[in-house]
FIKOLZA-1660 file (N, C-alpha, C; in steps of 0.1 Angstrom, whole numbers, plus 5000, padded with zeros to 4 digits):
% residues 120
   i   px   py   pz ch aa at
   1 4979 5133 5155  A  Q  N
   1 4985 5120 5151  A  Q CA
   1 4976 5113 5142  A  Q  C
   2 4982 5107 5132  A  V  N
   2 4974 5099 5122  A  V CA
   2 4978 5084 5123  A  V  C
   3 4968 5075 5123  A  H  N
   3 4971 5061 5125  A  H CA
   3 4968 5054 5111  A  H  C
   4 4976 5045 5108  A  V  N
   4 4975 5038 5095  A  V CA
   4 4975 5023 5098  A  V  C
   5 4964 5016 5093  A  V  N
   5 4962 5002 5096  A  V CA
   5 4960 4995 5083  A  V  C
   6 4968 4984 5080  A  E  N
   6 4966 4976 5068  A  E CA
   6 4958 4964 5072  A  E  C
   7 4952 4958 5061  A  S  N
   7 4945 4945 5063  A  S CA
   7 4945 4938 5050  A  S  C
   8 4943 4925 5050  A  G  N
   8 4941 4917 5038  A  G CA
   8 4952 4908 5033  A  G  C
   9 4963 4908 5041  A  G  N
   9 4974 4899 5037  A  G CA
   9 4970 4884 5040  A  G  C
  10 4979 4875 5036  A  G  N
  10 4977 4861 5038  A  G CA
  10 4985 4853 5029  A  G  C
  11 4981 4840 5028  A  L  N
  11 4988 4830 5020  A  L CA
  11 4980 4827 5008  A  L  C
  12 4986 4827 4996  A  V  N
  12 4979 4825 4984  A  V CA
  12 4988 4817 4974  A  V  C
  13 4982 4809 4966  A  Q  N
  13 4990 4801 4956  A  Q CA
  13 4994 4810 4944  A  Q  C
  14 5005 4806 4938  A  P  N
  14 5009 4813 4926  A  P CA
  14 4998 4814 4916  A  P  C
  15 4997 4826 4910  A  G  N
  15 4986 4828 4900  A  G CA
  15 4973 4834 4907  A  G  C
  16 4973 4833 4920  A  G  N
  16 4961 4838 4927  A  G CA
  16 4961 4853 4929  A  G  C
  17 4951 4858 4937  A  S  N
  17 4948 4872 4939  A  S CA
  17 4946 4875 4954  A  S  C
  18 4950 4887 4957  A  L  N
  18 4947 4892 4971  A  L CA
  18 4944 4907 4969  A  L  C
  19 4936 4912 4979  A  R  N
  19 4933 4926 4979  A  R CA
  19 4937 4932 4993  A  R  C
  20 4946 4941 4993  A  L  N
  20 4950 4948 5005  A  L CA
  20 4943 4961 5007  A  L  C
  21 4940 4964 5020  A  S  N
  21 4933 4977 5023  A  S CA
  21 4942 4984 5033  A  S  C
  22 4941 4997 5033  A  C  N
  22 4948 5005 5043  A  C CA
  22 4940 5017 5046  A  C  C
  23 4937 5019 5059  A  A  N
  23 4928 5030 5063  A  A CA
  23 4936 5039 5072  A  A  C
  24 4935 5052 5069  A  A  N
  24 4941 5063 5078  A  A CA
  24 4930 5069 5087  A  A  C
  25 4933 5071 5099  A  S  N
  25 4924 5077 5109  A  S CA
  25 4931 5086 5118  A  S  C
  26 4923 5094 5126  A  G  N
  26 4929 5102 5136  A  G CA
  26 4928 5117 5132  A  G  C
  27 4938 5125 5135  A  S  N
  27 4937 5139 5133  A  S CA
  27 4941 5142 5118  A  S  C
  28 4933 5139 5109  A  I  N
  28 4936 5141 5095  A  I CA
  28 4931 5155 5090  A  I  C
  29 4941 5162 5084  A  F  N
  29 4937 5175 5078  A  F CA
  29 4937 5173 5063  A  F  C
  30 4948 5169 5057  A  S  N
  30 4948 5167 5042  A  S CA
  30 4958 5156 5039  A  S  C
  31 4954 5147 5030  A  I  N
  31 4962 5136 5026  A  I CA
  31 4966 5138 5011  A  I  C
  32 4979 5137 5008  A  N  N
  32 4984 5138 4994  A  N CA
  32 4985 5123 4989  A  N  C
  33 4997 5119 4987  A  D  N
  33 4999 5106 4982  A  D CA
  33 4996 5095 4992  A  D  C
  34 4992 5084 4987  A  M  N
  34 4990 5071 4995  A  M CA
  34 4997 5060 4987  A  M  C
  35 5003 5051 4994  A  G  N
  35 5010 5041 4986  A  G CA
  35 5014 5029 4994  A  G  C
  36 5020 5020 4987  A  W  N
  36 5025 5007 4993  A  W CA
  36 5039 5004 4989  A  W  C
  37 5047 5000 4999  A  N  N
  37 5060 4995 4997  A  N CA
  37 5060 4981 5002  A  N  C
  38 5070 4973 4998  A  R  N
  38 5072 4959 5003  A  R CA
  38 5086 4956 5006  A  R  C
  39 5088 4947 5015  A  Q  N
  39 5101 4942 5018  A  Q CA
  39 5102 4927 5019  A  Q  C
  40 5109 4921 5010  A  A  N
  40 5111 4907 5010  A  A CA
  40 5123 4903 5019  A  A  C
  41 5123 4891 5023  A  P  N
  41 5134 4886 5032  A  P CA
  41 5148 4889 5026  A  P  C
  42 5157 4895 5033  A  G  N
  42 5170 4898 5028  A  G CA
  42 5171 4908 5017  A  G  C
  43 5160 4915 5014  A  K  N
  43 5161 4926 5004  A  K CA
  43 5157 4939 5010  A  K  C
  44 5160 4950 5002  A  E  N
  44 5156 4963 5007  A  E CA
  44 5141 4966 5004  A  E  C
  45 5136 4975 5011  A  R  N
  45 5122 4979 5008  A  R CA
  45 5121 4985 4995  A  R  C
  46 5111 4982 4987  A  E  N
  46 5109 4988 4974  A  E CA
  46 5095 4993 4972  A  E  C
  47 5094 5002 4962  A  L  N
  47 5080 5008 4959  A  L CA
  47 5072 4997 4952  A  L  C
  48 5060 4996 4956  A  V  N
  48 5050 4988 4948  A  V CA
  48 5041 4997 4940  A  V  C
  49 5035 5006 4947  A  A  N
  49 5025 5015 4939  A  A CA
  49 5022 5027 4948  A  A  C
  50 5019 5038 4941  A  V  N
  50 5016 5050 4948  A  V CA
  50 5004 5057 4940  A  V  C
  51 4995 5064 4947  A  I  N
  51 4984 5071 4941  A  I CA
  51 4983 5085 4947  A  I  C
  52 4982 5095 4938  A  A  N
  52 4981 5108 4942  A  A CA
  52 4967 5112 4946  A  A  C
  53 4965 5123 4953  A  S  N
  53 4951 5127 4957  A  S CA
  53 4942 5128 4945  A  S  C
  54 4948 5132 4934  A  G  N
  54 4940 5134 4922  A  G CA
  54 4938 5121 4914  A  G  C
  55 4944 5110 4918  A  G  N
  55 4942 5098 4911  A  G CA
  55 4953 5093 4903  A  G  C
  56 4963 5101 4900  A  G  N
  56 4975 5096 4892  A  G CA
  56 4982 5085 4900  A  G  C
  57 4987 5076 4892  A  T  N
  57 4993 5064 4898  A  T CA
  57 5007 5061 4892  A  T  C
  58 5015 5054 4900  A  N  N
  58 5028 5050 4896  A  N CA
  58 5031 5036 4902  A  N  C
  59 5037 5027 4894  A  Y  N
  59 5040 5013 4899  A  Y CA
  59 5054 5010 4898  A  Y  C
  60 5059 5001 4906  A  G  N
  60 5072 4994 4905  A  G CA
  60 5072 4986 4892  A  G  C
  61 5083 4984 4886  A  D  N
  61 5084 4977 4873  A  D CA
  61 5079 4963 4875  A  D  C
  62 5082 4957 4886  A  S  N
  62 5079 4942 4888  A  S CA
  62 5064 4939 4889  A  S  C
  63 5056 4949 4892  A  V  N
  63 5042 4947 4894  A  V CA
  63 5033 4953 4883  A  V  C
  64 5039 4960 4874  A  K  N
  64 5031 4967 4864  A  K CA
  64 5023 4957 4856  A  K  C
  65 5010 4960 4854  A  G  N
  65 5001 4951 4846  A  G CA
  65 4995 4940 4855  A  G  C
  66 4999 4938 4867  A  R  N
  66 4994 4928 4876  A  R CA
  66 4987 4934 4888  A  R  C
  67 4992 4945 4893  A  F  N
  67 4987 4952 4905  A  F CA
  67 4980 4964 4901  A  F  C
  68 4969 4968 4909  A  T  N
  68 4962 4980 4907  A  T CA
  68 4959 4987 4920  A  T  C
  69 4963 5000 4921  A  I  N
  69 4961 5007 4933  A  I CA
  69 4949 5017 4931  A  I  C
  70 4942 5019 4941  A  S  N
  70 4930 5028 4941  A  S CA
  70 4928 5034 4954  A  S  C
  71 4920 5044 4955  A  R  N
  71 4917 5050 4968  A  R CA
  71 4903 5055 4969  A  R  C
  72 4898 5056 4981  A  D  N
  72 4885 5062 4984  A  D CA
  72 4888 5074 4994  A  D  C
  73 4888 5086 4988  A  N  N
  73 4892 5098 4996  A  N CA
  73 4882 5100 5007  A  N  C
  74 4870 5097 5005  A  A  N
  74 4860 5099 5016  A  A CA
  74 4862 5091 5028  A  A  C
  75 4869 5079 5026  A  K  N
  75 4871 5070 5036  A  K CA
  75 4886 5070 5040  A  K  C
  76 4894 5079 5034  A  N  N
  76 4909 5079 5037  A  N CA
  76 4915 5065 5036  A  N  C
  77 4911 5058 5026  A  T  N
  77 4915 5044 5024  A  T CA
  77 4921 5042 5010  A  T  C
  78 4932 5034 5010  A  V  N
  78 4938 5030 4998  A  V CA
  78 4938 5015 4997  A  V  C
  79 4937 5010 4984  A  Y  N
  79 4936 4996 4982  A  Y CA
  79 4947 4991 4972  A  Y  C
  80 4950 4979 4973  A  L  N
  80 4960 4973 4964  A  L CA
  80 4954 4960 4959  A  L  C
  81 4950 4959 4947  A  Q  N
  81 4945 4947 4941  A  Q CA
  81 4957 4940 4934  A  Q  C
  82 4960 4928 4939  A  M  N
  82 4971 4920 4934  A  M CA
  82 4967 4908 4927  A  M  C
  83 4969 4907 4914  A  N  N
  83 4965 4896 4906  A  N CA
  83 4978 4889 4900  A  N  C
  84 4976 4877 4895  A  S  N
  84 4987 4869 4889  A  S CA
  84 4999 4869 4899  A  S  C
  85 4997 4866 4911  A  L  N
  85 5008 4867 4921  A  L CA
  85 5018 4856 4918  A  L  C
  86 5031 4860 4922  A  K  N
  86 5042 4852 4920  A  K CA
  86 5049 4850 4933  A  K  C
  87 5057 4839 4934  A  P  N
  87 5064 4837 4947  A  P CA
  87 5073 4849 4951  A  P  C
  88 5079 4856 4941  A  E  N
  88 5087 4867 4944  A  E CA
  88 5079 4879 4949  A  E  C
  89 5066 4879 4949  A  D  N
  89 5058 4889 4955  A  D CA
  89 5057 4888 4970  A  D  C
  90 5062 4877 4975  A  T  N
  90 5062 4874 4989  A  T CA
  90 5070 4885 4997  A  T  C
  91 5064 4890 5008  A  G  N
  91 5071 4899 5016  A  G CA
  91 5061 4906 5026  A  G  C
  92 5066 4916 5033  A  I  N
  92 5057 4924 5041  A  I CA
  92 5054 4936 5034  A  I  C
  93 5041 4939 5033  A  Y  N
  93 5036 4951 5025  A  Y CA
  93 5032 4962 5035  A  Y  C
  94 5039 4973 5033  A  Y  N
  94 5037 4985 5042  A  Y CA
  94 5029 4996 5034  A  Y  C
  95 5019 5001 5041  A  C  N
  95 5011 5012 5036  A  C CA
  95 5017 5025 5041  A  C  C
  96 5017 5036 5033  A  Y  N
  96 5021 5049 5039  A  Y CA
  96 5011 5060 5034  A  Y  C
  97 5011 5070 5042  A  V  N
  97 5002 5081 5039  A  V CA
  97 5011 5094 5040  A  V  C
  98 5011 5102 5030  A  N  N
  98 5017 5115 5031  A  N CA
  98 5007 5126 5035  A  N  C
  99 5008 5131 5047  A  H  N
  99 4998 5140 5053  A  H CA
  99 5003 5154 5054  A  H  C
 100 4994 5164 5052  A  L  N
 100 4997 5178 5054  A  L CA
 100 4989 5182 5066  A  L  C
 101 4995 5189 5076  A  D  N
 101 4986 5194 5087  A  D CA
 101 4981 5208 5083  A  D  C
 102 4974 5214 5093  A  S  N
 102 4968 5227 5090  A  S CA
 102 4979 5238 5087  A  S  C
 103 4991 5236 5091  A  A  N
 103 5002 5245 5089  A  A CA
 103 5010 5242 5076  A  A  C
 104 5005 5232 5069  A  K  N
 104 5011 5227 5057  A  K CA
 104 5024 5220 5059  A  K  C
 105 5026 5215 5071  A  W  N
 105 5038 5207 5074  A  W CA
 105 5035 5192 5069  A  W  C
 106 5044 5187 5061  A  P  N
 106 5043 5173 5056  A  P CA
 106 5048 5163 5066  A  P  C
 107 5042 5152 5066  A  R  N
 107 5047 5141 5074  A  R CA
 107 5042 5128 5068  A  R  C
 108 5051 5118 5068  A  T  N
 108 5047 5104 5063  A  T CA
 108 5044 5095 5075  A  T  C
 109 5032 5089 5074  A  Y  N
 109 5029 5079 5084  A  Y CA
 109 5028 5065 5078  A  Y  C
 110 5033 5055 5085  A  W  N
 110 5034 5042 5080  A  W CA
 110 5025 5032 5089  A  W  C
 111 5020 5022 5082  A  G  N
 111 5013 5011 5089  A  G CA
 111 5023 5001 5094  A  G  C
 112 5018 4991 5101  A  Q  N
 112 5027 4982 5108  A  Q CA
 112 5031 4970 5098  A  Q  C
 113 5025 4970 5087  A  G  N
 113 5028 4960 5077  A  G CA
 113 5019 4948 5077  A  G  C
 114 5017 4942 5066  A  T  N
 114 5009 4929 5065  A  T CA
 114 5016 4919 5056  A  T  C
 115 5017 4907 5061  A  Q  N
 115 5025 4897 5054  A  Q CA
 115 5017 4891 5042  A  Q  C
 116 5023 4890 5031  A  V  N
 116 5018 4884 5019  A  V CA
 116 5028 4872 5015  A  V  C
 117 5022 4860 5015  A  T  N
 117 5031 4849 5011  A  T CA
 117 5024 4842 4999  A  T  C
 118 5032 4840 4989  A  V  N
 118 5028 4834 4976  A  V CA
 118 5036 4821 4975  A  V  C
 119 5028 4810 4977  A  S  N
 119 5035 4797 4978  A  S CA
 119 5025 4786 4975  A  S  C
 120 5029 4775 4969  A  S  N
 120 5021 4764 4966  A  S CA
 120 5022 4753 4977  A  S  C
% end
């Protein structure tokens, strides 16, 4: 079993910054992609950013140029640096980890989510 825990959410004013962290622990064999999705009130969950084990990244159109995803493979941790935050960035941010076990079976593990609120 792999456990995924996010931290770093909170309340920030428009134009401000936040840094989210997400750590995976437990019976880890191999981690491929790590990423962040978010869900705003009344909206569907959407991709924010994803990073491959080799460092390749992909971002949702609404956050390109403002958010940066990074990871520390030694710590099984992924980060999301969010700059120039806007009220429409408000939502619950969920971290996920795509894991391969020793038999090469893939499984996605999700964190419990962390609230980000952008408001003056």
